[in-house]
C-alpha positions as a Markdown table, in Angstrom:
| # | Residue | x | y | z |
|---|---|---|---|---|
| 1 | Unk | 0.0 | 0.0 | 0.0 |
| 2 | Unk | 1.0 | 3.6 | -0.3 |
| 3 | Unk | 3.1 | 5.5 | -2.8 |
| 4 | Unk | 5.2 | 2.6 | -3.9 |
| 5 | Unk | 2.1 | 0.8 | -5.3 |
| 6 | Unk | 0.9 | 4.0 | -6.9 |
| 7 | Unk | 4.3 | 4.7 | -8.5 |
| 8 | Unk | 4.5 | 1.1 | -9.9 |
| 9 | Unk | 0.9 | 1.4 | -11.2 |
| 10 | Unk | 1.7 | 4.7 | -12.8 |
| 11 | Unk | 4.6 | 3.1 | -14.7 |
| 12 | Unk | 2.5 | 0.1 | -15.7 |
| 13 | Unk | -0.7 | 1.7 | -16.9 |
| 14 | Unk | 0.5 | 3.8 | -20.0 |
| 15 | Unk | 1.2 | 0.6 | -22.1 |
| 16 | Unk | -2.4 | -0.3 | -21.6 |
| 17 | Unk | -3.7 | 3.1 | -22.8 |
| 18 | Unk | -4.4 | 4.3 | -19.3 |
| 19 | Unk | -2.9 | 6.9 | -17.0 |
| 20 | Unk | -3.3 | 7.9 | -13.4 |
| 21 | Unk | -4.8 | 11.4 | -12.9 |
| 22 | Unk | -2.5 | 13.9 | -11.1 |
| 23 | Unk | -3.0 | 13.6 | -7.4 |
| 24 | Unk | -4.6 | 10.2 | -7.6 |
| 25 | Unk | -4.4 | 8.1 | -4.4 |
| 26 | Unk | -5.6 | 4.7 | -3.2 |
| 27 | Unk | -8.9 | 4.9 | -1.4 |
| 28 | Unk | -10.0 | 1.7 | 0.3 |
| 29 | Unk | -13.5 | 0.7 | -0.6 |
| 30 | Unk | -15.5 | -0.8 | 2.3 |
| 31 | Unk | -17.8 | -3.8 | 2.3 |
| 32 | Unk | -15.6 | -6.7 | 1.2 |
| 33 | Unk | -14.2 | -9.0 | 3.8 |
| 34 | Unk | -11.5 | -10.7 | 1.7 |
| 35 | Unk | -10.4 | -9.1 | -1.6 |
| 36 | Unk | -9.0 | -5.6 | -1.6 |
| 37 | Unk | -10.9 | -3.0 | -3.6 |
| 38 | Unk | -9.5 | 0.5 | -3.9 |
| 39 | Unk | -10.6 | 3.5 | -5.8 |
| 40 | Unk | -8.0 | 5.1 | -8.1 |
| 41 | Unk | -8.5 | 8.1 | -10.4 |
| 42 | Unk | -7.4 | 7.7 | -14.0 |
| 43 | Unk | -7.2 | 10.6 | -16.5 |
| 44 | Unk | -10.4 | 9.1 | -18.0 |
| 45 | Unk | -12.3 | 9.0 | -14.6 |
| 46 | Unk | -12.5 | 6.9 | -11.5 |
| 47 | Unk | -11.7 | 3.2 | -11.6 |
| 48 | Unk | -11.3 | 0.3 | -9.1 |
| 49 | Unk | -8.0 | -1.5 | -8.4 |
| 50 | Unk | -8.9 | -5.0 | -7.3 |
| 51 | Unk | -6.5 | -7.6 | -5.9 |
| 52 | Unk | -6.5 | -10.6 | -3.5 |
| 53 | Unk | -6.2 | -10.2 | 0.2 |
| 54 | Unk | -2.7 | -10.2 | 1.6 |
| 55 | Unk | -1.0 | -13.5 | 2.7 |
| 56 | Unk | -1.4 | -17.0 | 1.5 |
| 57 | Unk | -4.6 | -17.8 | -0.4 |
| 58 | Unk | -6.8 | -20.8 | 0.0 |
| 59 | Unk | -7.2 | -23.1 | -3.0 |
| 60 | Unk | -9.4 | -21.5 | -5.7 |
| 61 | Unk | -9.8 | -18.3 | -3.8 |
| 62 | Unk | -9.5 | -14.7 | -5.1 |
| 63 | Unk | -8.9 | -15.9 | -8.7 |
| 64 | Unk | -8.2 | -12.6 | -10.5 |
| 65 | Unk | -7.4 | -14.2 | -13.8 |
| 66 | Unk | -10.8 | -16.0 | -13.8 |
| 67 | Unk | -12.6 | -12.9 | -12.9 |
| 68 | Unk | -10.9 | -10.9 | -15.6 |
| 69 | Unk | -11.8 | -13.5 | -18.2 |
| 70 | Unk | -15.4 | -13.6 | -17.1 |
| 71 | Unk | -15.8 | -9.8 | -17.0 |
| 72 | Unk | -14.1 | -9.3 | -20.4 |
| 73 | Unk | -16.6 | -11.8 | -21.9 |
| 74 | Unk | -19.7 | -10.6 | -20.1 |
| 75 | Unk | -19.5 | -6.8 | -20.3 |
| 76 | Unk | -20.8 | -6.6 | -23.9 |
| 77 | Unk | -23.8 | -8.9 | -23.1 |
| 78 | Unk | -24.7 | -8.3 | -19.5 |
| 79 | Unk | -25.2 | -4.6 | -18.4 |
| 80 | Unk | -24.5 | -5.3 | -14.7 |
| 81 | Unk | -20.9 | -6.6 | -15.4 |
| 82 | Unk | -18.4 | -3.8 | -14.9 |
| 83 | Unk | -15.9 | -3.4 | -17.8 |
| 84 | Unk | -12.4 | -4.8 | -17.4 |
| 85 | Unk | -10.0 | -1.9 | -18.2 |
| 86 | Unk | -6.8 | -3.9 | -17.6 |
| 87 | Unk | -5.5 | -7.1 | -16.1 |
| 88 | Unk | -2.0 | -7.8 | -14.8 |
| 89 | Unk | -0.8 | -11.4 | -14.4 |
| 90 | Unk | 2.8 | -10.3 | -13.7 |
| 91 | Unk | 3.1 | -10.5 | -9.9 |
| 92 | Unk | 6.3 | -8.5 | -10.0 |
| 93 | Unk | 4.3 | -5.3 | -10.6 |
| 94 | Unk | 2.3 | -5.1 | -7.4 |
| 95 | Unk | 3.2 | -8.4 | -5.7 |
| 96 | Unk | 0.1 | -10.1 | -6.9 |
| 97 | Unk | -2.2 | -10.3 | -9.9 |
| 98 | Unk | -4.6 | -7.5 | -10.1 |
| 99 | Unk | -7.4 | -5.9 | -12.2 |
| 100 | Unk | -8.4 | -2.4 | -13.1 |
| 101 | Unk | -12.2 | -2.2 | -13.4 |
| 102 | Unk | -14.7 | 0.4 | -14.5 |
| 103 | Unk | -16.1 | 2.4 | -11.6 |
| 104 | Unk | -19.9 | 2.1 | -11.0 |
| 105 | Unk | -21.8 | 4.3 | -8.7 |
| 106 | Unk | -24.1 | 2.7 | -6.1 |
| 107 | Unk | -24.2 | 1.3 | -2.6 |
| 108 | Unk | -23.6 | -2.3 | -1.4 |
| 109 | Unk | -26.1 | -3.3 | 1.3 |
| 110 | Unk | -24.9 | -5.9 | 3.9 |
| 111 | Unk | -26.7 | -7.1 | 6.9 |
| 112 | Unk | -28.7 | -4.0 | 7.7 |
| 113 | Unk | -30.8 | -1.8 | 5.5 |
| 114 | Unk | -29.7 | 1.9 | 5.3 |
| 115 | Unk | -31.6 | 4.3 | 7.5 |
| 116 | Unk | -34.5 | 5.8 | 5.6 |
| 117 | Unk | -34.9 | 2.9 | 3.1 |
| 118 | Unk | -38.5 | 3.3 | 2.0 |
| 119 | Unk | -39.0 | -0.2 | 0.7 |
| 120 | Unk | -36.3 | -2.7 | 1.7 |
| 121 | Unk | -38.2 | -5.5 | 0.1 |
| 122 | Unk | -37.2 | -4.0 | -3.3 |
| 123 | Unk | -33.7 | -5.3 | -2.5 |
| 124 | Unk | -35.0 | -8.9 | -2.5 |
| 125 | Unk | -36.6 | -8.4 | -5.9 |
| 126 | Unk | -33.5 | -6.7 | -7.3 |
| 127 | Unk | -31.2 | -9.5 | -6.2 |
| 128 | Unk | -33.4 | -12.3 | -7.6 |
| 129 | Unk | -34.0 | -10.5 | -10.9 |
| 130 | Unk | -30.3 | -9.9 | -11.3 |
| 131 | Unk | -29.7 | -13.6 | -10.6 |
| 132 | Unk | -32.3 | -14.7 | -13.1 |
| 133 | Unk | -30.9 | -12.3 | -15.7 |
| 134 | Unk | -27.4 | -13.8 | -15.3 |
| 135 | Unk | -28.8 | -17.4 | -15.5 |
| 136 | Unk | -30.8 | -16.5 | -18.7 |
| 137 | Unk | -27.5 | -15.9 | -20.6 |
| 138 | Unk | -26.3 | -18.6 | -23.0 |
| 139 | Unk | -22.7 | -19.3 | -21.8 |
| 140 | Unk | -21.5 | -20.3 | -25.3 |
| 141 | Unk | -23.1 | -17.2 | -26.8 |
| 142 | Unk | -21.1 | -14.9 | -24.5 |
| 143 | Unk | -17.8 | -16.8 | -25.0 |
| 144 | Unk | -17.9 | -18.7 | -21.7 |
| 145 | Unk | -19.0 | -22.1 | -23.0 |
| 146 | Unk | -15.9 | -23.7 | -21.6 |
| 147 | Unk | -15.9 | -22.0 | -18.2 |
| 148 | Unk | -15.7 | -24.6 | -15.4 |
| 149 | Unk | -16.9 | -28.2 | -15.5 |
| 150 | Unk | -20.6 | -28.5 | -15.0 |
| 151 | Unk | -20.6 | -32.3 | -15.3 |
| 152 | Unk | -20.6 | -33.9 | -11.8 |
| 153 | Unk | -20.8 | -30.4 | -10.3 |
| 154 | Unk | -22.3 | -31.3 | -6.9 |
| 155 | Unk | -19.8 | -34.1 | -6.2 |
| 156 | Unk | -16.9 | -32.0 | -7.2 |
| 157 | Unk | -18.0 | -29.1 | -5.1 |
| 158 | Unk | -18.4 | -31.4 | -2.1 |
| 159 | Unk | -15.0 | -32.9 | -2.6 |
| 160 | Unk | -13.4 | -29.5 | -3.0 |
| 161 | Unk | -14.9 | -28.0 | 0.1 |
| 162 | Unk | -14.2 | -31.2 | 2.1 |
| 163 | Unk | -10.5 | -30.8 | 1.2 |
| 164 | Unk | -10.6 | -27.1 | 2.2 |
| 165 | Unk | -12.3 | -28.1 | 5.5 |
| 166 | Unk | -9.4 | -30.5 | 6.2 |
| 167 | Unk | -6.9 | -27.7 | 5.3 |
| 168 | Unk | -8.5 | -25.2 | 7.6 |
| 169 | Unk | -8.9 | -27.7 | 10.5 |
| 170 | Unk | -5.5 | -29.5 | 10.2 |
| 171 | Unk | -5.8 | -31.1 | 13.6 |
| 172 | Unk | -9.0 | -32.9 | 12.6 |
| 173 | Unk | -12.5 | -31.9 | 11.5 |
| 174 | Unk | -15.0 | -30.7 | 14.0 |
| 175 | Unk | -17.6 | -33.5 | 14.6 |
| 176 | Unk | -20.3 | -31.4 | 12.9 |
| 177 | Unk | -18.2 | -30.9 | 9.8 |
| 178 | Unk | -17.3 | -34.6 | 9.5 |
| 179 | Unk | -21.0 | -35.6 | 10.0 |
| 180 | Unk | -22.2 | -33.1 | 7.5 |
| 181 | Unk | -19.7 | -34.1 | 4.8 |
| 182 | Unk | -20.5 | -37.8 | 5.4 |
| 183 | Unk | -24.3 | -37.1 | 5.1 |
| 184 | Unk | -23.9 | -35.1 | 1.9 |
| 185 | Unk | -21.6 | -37.7 | 0.4 |
| 186 | Unk | -24.2 | -40.4 | 1.0 |
| 187 | Unk | -26.8 | -38.6 | -1.0 |
| 188 | Unk | -25.3 | -36.5 | -3.9 |
| 189 | Unk | -28.1 | -35.4 | -6.2 |
| 190 | Unk | -27.7 | -35.4 | -10.0 |
| 191 | Unk | -27.5 | -32.1 | -11.8 |
| 192 | Unk | -30.7 | -31.2 | -13.6 |
| 193 | Unk | -31.3 | -28.7 | -16.4 |
| 194 | Unk | -28.9 | -27.0 | -18.8 |
| 195 | Unk | -25.8 | -25.5 | -17.1 |
| 196 | Unk | -25.9 | -21.8 | -16.6 |
| 197 | Unk | -23.4 | -19.1 | -15.7 |
| 198 | Unk | -23.1 | -19.0 | -11.9 |
| 199 | Unk | -21.8 | -16.1 | -9.9 |
| 200 | Unk | -21.2 | -18.3 | -6.8 |
| 201 | Unk | -21.6 | -15.5 | -4.3 |
| 202 | Unk | -24.6 | -13.5 | -5.4 |
| 203 | Unk | -26.0 | -11.8 | -2.3 |
| 204 | Unk | -27.1 | -8.2 | -2.1 |
| 205 | Unk | -23.7 | -6.8 | -1.1 |
| 206 | Unk | -22.3 | -8.1 | -4.3 |
| 207 | Unk | -24.6 | -5.7 | -6.1 |
| 208 | Unk | -24.2 | -2.0 | -6.3 |
| 209 | Unk | -27.6 | -0.5 | -6.1 |
| 210 | Unk | -29.2 | 2.9 | -6.5 |
| 211 | Unk | -29.6 | 4.2 | -3.0 |
| 212 | Unk | -33.2 | 5.6 | -3.7 |
| 213 | Unk | -34.7 | 2.8 | -5.8 |
| 214 | Unk | -32.5 | -0.1 | -4.8 |
| 215 | Unk | -32.3 | -1.1 | -8.5 |
| 216 | Unk | -29.0 | -2.8 | -9.5 |
| 217 | Unk | -26.3 | -0.8 | -11.2 |
| 218 | Unk | -23.5 | -3.4 | -11.1 |
| 219 | Unk | -22.8 | -7.0 | -10.1 |
| 220 | Unk | -19.3 | -7.4 | -8.5 |
| 221 | Unk | -17.0 | -10.0 | -7.1 |
| 222 | Unk | -16.8 | -12.5 | -9.9 |
| 223 | Unk | -13.7 | -14.4 | -8.9 |
| 224 | Unk | -15.5 | -17.8 | -8.3 |
| 225 | Unk | -17.8 | -17.6 | -11.4 |
| 226 | Unk | -18.3 | -20.9 | -13.2 |
| 227 | Unk | -21.0 | -23.0 | -15.0 |
| 228 | Unk | -23.4 | -25.3 | -13.2 |
| 229 | Unk | -26.9 | -25.9 | -12.0 |
| 230 | Unk | -28.8 | -22.7 | -11.5 |
| 231 | Unk | -30.1 | -23.9 | -8.1 |
| 232 | Unk | -26.6 | -23.5 | -6.6 |
| 233 | Unk | -26.5 | -19.8 | -6.9 |
| 234 | Unk | -29.8 | -19.7 | -5.2 |
| 235 | Unk | -28.6 | -22.2 | -2.5 |
| 236 | Unk | -25.6 | -19.9 | -1.8 |
| 237 | Unk | -28.0 | -16.9 | -1.3 |
| 238 | Unk | -30.1 | -19.1 | 1.1 |
| 239 | Unk | -27.0 | -20.1 | 3.1 |
| 240 | Unk | -26.6 | -16.4 | 4.1 |
| 241 | Unk | -30.4 | -15.9 | 4.6 |
| 242 | Unk | -30.9 | -16.1 | 8.4 |
| 243 | Unk | -34.5 | -16.3 | 9.6 |
| 244 | Unk | -35.9 | -15.1 | 13.0 |
| 245 | Unk | -36.5 | -18.8 | 14.0 |
| 246 | Unk | -32.9 | -19.8 | 13.4 |
| 247 | Unk | -30.6 | -20.5 | 16.3 |
| 248 | Unk | -29.3 | -17.4 | 18.0 |
| 249 | Unk | -25.7 | -18.3 | 17.4 |
| 250 | Unk | -26.0 | -18.0 | 13.6 |
| 251 | Unk | -27.7 | -14.6 | 13.8 |
| 252 | Unk | -24.4 | -12.6 | 14.0 |
| 253 | Unk | -23.6 | -13.7 | 10.4 |
| 254 | Unk | -25.5 | -10.6 | 9.3 |
| 255 | Unk | -24.5 | -11.0 | 5.6 |
| 256 | Unk | -27.9 | -10.0 | 4.2 |
| 257 | Unk | -30.7 | -8.0 | 5.9 |
| 258 | Unk | -33.0 | -11.0 | 6.1 |
| 259 | Unk | -33.9 | -10.3 | 9.7 |
| 260 | Unk | -35.5 | -7.1 | 8.7 |
| 261 | Unk | -39.2 | -6.9 | 9.7 |
| 262 | Unk | -41.5 | -8.3 | 6.9 |
| 263 | Unk | -38.7 | -10.0 | 5.0 |
| 264 | Unk | -39.5 | -13.4 | 3.3 |
| 265 | Unk | -38.0 | -16.6 | 4.6 |
| 266 | Unk | -35.9 | -19.0 | 2.6 |
| 267 | Unk | -38.7 | -21.0 | 1.0 |
| 268 | Unk | -40.5 | -17.8 | -0.1 |
| 269 | Unk | -37.2 | -16.5 | -1.6 |
| 270 | Unk | -36.8 | -19.8 | -3.6 |
| 271 | Unk | -40.4 | -19.6 | -4.8 |
| 272 | Unk | -39.9 | -16.0 | -5.9 |
| 273 | Unk | -36.8 | -17.0 | -7.9 |
| 274 | Unk | -38.8 | -19.7 | -9.6 |
| 275 | Unk | -41.5 | -17.2 | -10.5 |
| 276 | Unk | -39.1 | -14.6 | -11.9 |
| 277 | Unk | -36.9 | -17.0 | -13.8 |
| 278 | Unk | -39.6 | -19.4 | -15.0 |
| 279 | Unk | -37.4 | -22.3 | -14.0 |
| 280 | Unk | -37.9 | -25.0 | -11.3 |
| 281 | Unk | -34.6 | -25.5 | -9.5 |
| 282 | Unk | -35.6 | -28.8 | -7.9 |
| 283 | Unk | -35.0 | -29.7 | -4.3 |
| 284 | Unk | -32.6 | -27.2 | -2.6 |
| 285 | Unk | -32.1 | -29.0 | 0.7 |
| 286 | Unk | -28.8 | -30.7 | -0.4 |
| 287 | Unk | -27.3 | -27.7 | -2.3 |
| 288 | Unk | -28.2 | -25.4 | 0.6 |
| 289 | Unk | -26.5 | -27.7 | 3.1 |
| 290 | Unk | -23.4 | -27.8 | 0.9 |
| 291 | Unk | -23.5 | -24.0 | 0.6 |
| 292 | Unk | -23.5 | -23.7 | 4.4 |
| 293 | Unk | -20.5 | -26.0 | 4.6 |
| 294 | Unk | -18.8 | -23.7 | 2.0 |
| 295 | Unk | -19.7 | -20.6 | 4.0 |
| 296 | Unk | -18.4 | -22.1 | 7.3 |
| 297 | Unk | -15.1 | -23.1 | 5.7 |
| 298 | Unk | -14.7 | -19.7 | 4.0 |
| 299 | Unk | -15.3 | -18.0 | 7.4 |
| 300 | Unk | -12.6 | -20.3 | 8.9 |
| 301 | Unk | -10.2 | -19.5 | 6.1 |
| 302 | Unk | -10.6 | -15.8 | 7.0 |
| 303 | Unk | -10.2 | -16.6 | 10.7 |
| 304 | Unk | -6.9 | -18.4 | 10.0 |
| 305 | Unk | -5.7 | -15.5 | 7.9 |
| 306 | Unk | -6.5 | -13.2 | 10.9 |
| 307 | Unk | -4.7 | -15.7 | 13.3 |
| 308 | Unk | -1.6 | -15.5 | 11.1 |
| 309 | Unk | -1.7 | -11.7 | 11.2 |
| 310 | Unk | -2.6 | -11.3 | 7.5 |
| 311 | Unk | -5.9 | -9.5 | 8.2 |
| 312 | Unk | -6.7 | -6.6 | 10.4 |
| 313 | Unk | -10.0 | -6.2 | 12.2 |
| 314 | Unk | -11.5 | -7.6 | 15.4 |
| 315 | Unk | -14.5 | -8.9 | 13.6 |
| 316 | Unk | -12.5 | -11.9 | 12.2 |
| 317 | Unk | -11.9 | -13.0 | 15.8 |
| 318 | Unk | -15.6 | -14.1 | 16.0 |
| 319 | Unk | -15.5 | -16.0 | 12.7 |
| 320 | Unk | -14.5 | -19.4 | 14.4 |
| 321 | Unk | -17.5 | -19.7 | 16.7 |
| 322 | Unk | -19.8 | -18.5 | 13.9 |
| 323 | Unk | -18.4 | -21.1 | 11.5 |
| 324 | Unk | -19.1 | -23.8 | 14.0 |
| 325 | Unk | -22.6 | -22.5 | 14.6 |
| 326 | Unk | -23.3 | -22.5 | 10.8 |
| 327 | Unk | -22.1 | -26.1 | 10.6 |
| 328 | Unk | -24.3 | -27.2 | 13.4 |
| 329 | Unk | -27.3 | -25.4 | 11.8 |
| 330 | Unk | -26.5 | -26.9 | 8.4 |
| 331 | Unk | -26.4 | -30.5 | 9.8 |
| 332 | Unk | -29.6 | -30.0 | 11.7 |
| 333 | Unk | -31.5 | -28.5 | 8.7 |
| 334 | Unk | -30.2 | -31.2 | 6.4 |
| 335 | Unk | -31.3 | -34.0 | 8.8 |
| 336 | Unk | -34.8 | -32.4 | 9.0 |
| 337 | Unk | -35.0 | -32.1 | 5.2 |
| 338 | Unk | -35.4 | -28.3 | 5.7 |
| 339 | Unk | -33.9 | -25.3 | 3.9 |
């Protein structure tokens, strides 16, 4: 961080037809809990410098090259995708791969609605419409027909996250994680429907929305995008969607404002996606349990980074008990056949 990065960036940009504006500085953008997003000012206007978090990265995390490829393909076809202005795969420039992205105005809404929001439920509609619009694209027609491997998607996701769980708990899996992985492995569902483009983390704070209307202006954070069954994007959203009747120890998750008065529960959200998209996504109990495993492991990965001194912020200290609470809830819901 600091002038060194700016100096190196200033030297790298001109060969890409870009230049820093005089007096430009790095301004950290809030909201994200892992990847670093900073505003920079180019001669052509504001832009975003995006790079992975500091320290060692978990397998498959913060894949700047994947994101750059996806955004370059999507921008002409999908208005919510910010344009990729430049991508650097030479880690010598800033110490890691990075992207320069188009700046989009808008706010990212996390666990609580902003004061004065007239109709917070519009955010539910905005999120599900954006998801359905992404899923309506033909991957081959936008140049992403070979992104990821949709065949055997569920089994491969389970295997990958089981391996990441073992990596993040090197002294042995918590009993709830071991039981959940075993239960999921015993009942892997087949994929149904034509594979679609999946964002893989599409919750409201990965949309930039108009503060007045809550309409979407951009969809961000594409570093895990792939192809697979449309229900998995929905299951990921539901894994963050805490309901008033859920255990108290999962309520600090506060990733989406689903505890706001009058907000729909998980089954109503799934039904609304079906109505908007015109597609039945099948039984979501298994994918949602897997999405909760994924969420718990991701939170533990961030906790380990904090433990190693790679991340600042006291909030990460609470990620371990929260991860264990999410696992216990996932196992309980799966055993009950509930979302």
